[in-house]
N, C-alpha and C positions, 0 to 999 in steps of 0.2 A: 972765613966762611962759617966756621963752627959757631962763632959769636953771633953771626947774623941769624943762623938757624935757632940758636938758643933764644935770641930776642924775639924771633918770629913766634916761637912756641909761647913765650910769656905774653906777647901781644895777643895771641889767639886765646890764651887763658883769660886775660882781662876782658876781651870782647865777649867770650862766652858767659863770664860772670855777670857782666853788665846787661847783656841782651837776653840771656836765657836763664840765668840764675844758677844757684849752687847745685841744684839737682842734676844739671846737665854737664857738670864738670867731671868728665871721665877721661881716662887716658886716650881712649878711642876718639872721643869728640874733639879733644884738644889737638890730637895728631891730625885729624881730618881738617879742622879749621886752620891749622898752621901749614897744611900742604906737605906734611911729612908722613912717613910710615910710622906705625907704632914702634917699630925697632929704632927708627931715627929719633923719636921722642925719648925712648928709653936709653939711648946713647947719652943724652944730655941730662935726663932726670930718671934715675933708676926706679923711682916709685912716685906715687901721687903725693906722698909726704914731701919728697925732695922737690917736686914741682911747686908745691905750696910754699916751701921754705925759700925757693928761688923768687917767688912773687913777693914774699915778705921782704927779702933783701932789696928787691927792685923798688918797692914802695918806700923802704927806708932811704934808699939813694935819692928818690924823688923828693922826699921830705927834707933831706939834707940840702938839696938844691934850692928848695923853697926857703929854707932857713938862711942860706948864703945870700939869696936875693933880698930877703928882708933885712939882713944885717947890712948889706951894701946900700940900702936905702935909709939906714940909720936906726932901724929897730934893734932892740936887744933880743937875746935868745929868750928871755923871760916873756917879753911882749909877744914874740912869735908863738911861744908855747901856750900863752893864755888867749890867743885869738879864737873866737868862736866861728866855726864854719857856718856859712850862710846858705841854706838849702835852696834859696831863690837865685843864687849865682850859679851859672851852668858848671863851672869848673868844680865848685864845692859840691854840687849835687851829684856829679859823676863820681867824685872821690868818695862821698858818703855811700853811694850805691855799691861801689866796688868793695869798700871795706865791709859793708853789711853782708854782701855775698861771700866774701872771703871768710868772714867770721862764721857764717852759716856752714860753709864747707868744712872749716876746721872742727866745728862741733860734731860733724858726722863721722869723724875719724874715731874708730874704736881703739883706744890705747892698748887693749889686750891683744888685738890682732894686727896692729900697725907694725910695719917693718922697723920703723925708727921714730917712735912718737916724740922723742927728744929733739929730733931734727928741726921741727917747726918751732918748738919752744926755744931752742937755741937761737934760731933766726930772730924770733921776737925779742928775746933777751938782748941780742946784739944791738938791735935797733933802739930799744928802750935805754940800754946802757949808754949808747952814743948821745941820746938826748939828755940823759941825766948828767953825763960828763960835761956837756956844754953848759948846762945850768950851773953845775958845781964850779966850773971855771969862772963864771960870771958873778956868782953870788957867794959871798964869804960865809954867810950864816947857813949851815946845813939844814937847820929846821925850816928856815924861810924857803930855801931851795926845794925841800920836800913839800912844803905847803903849796908852792907854785906848781910843782909837778902834779900834786893830787888835784888841785883845782882845775888845771888844764886837762887832766885825764877825765875829770867829771864833766866838764863842759863838752868835751868831745863825745863822751858817752851819751849825754843828753841828746846831742845832735844825731848820733847813730840810732838811738831809740826813737827818733822822730818827735821827741818832747819839745814843747815850745821853749824858746830861749828865755833866759832871765830878762827882766826889764833892762833895756840898754843903759839907762842912767845908773841903775843900781849896779849893774855889772861893771861899768866904768869906775864906780866908787870902789868896788872890790879890787879891780886891777890896780887902781891908784894906790890903795892901801898896801897891797902886796908888794908893789914896786917902790913903796915909800916915797910917793910924790906929794 
């Protein structure tokens, strides 16, 4: 039951971020949207920071599921990491909107007054380390692994910022070169 309530809170948080934006992400709004009392929300997430860290972990789990599905279909971790989100695809558009809102929310946290500013950073670090570890297991050359990681991060950042994607043919050449095809 507790896990169901926690998931309901995170679901409500995602919905608020997608439908109403970062400015509406308050403990009160999330509790109301989840159908729990503020005390019930605080039982699962002691602070807004803890709630954001919970969402970061959830998104990391979702990304791990996407990676596992891609690998089951024959893609490498590097290929998955280098894929460019397509904002015209509904699933990618939702993901980009959610990440933009989450990043905007995280930017509003004042580290000097936050209860535990490191909690969110730790969650982000955990997710990024997991991706890095997968790349490092697959690619023997650490410089090439870091290059793939940096290019993948840059491609995703372009999409988050709403910048036009690179020319598809040129990007395919970049990916092929990075993957030594």
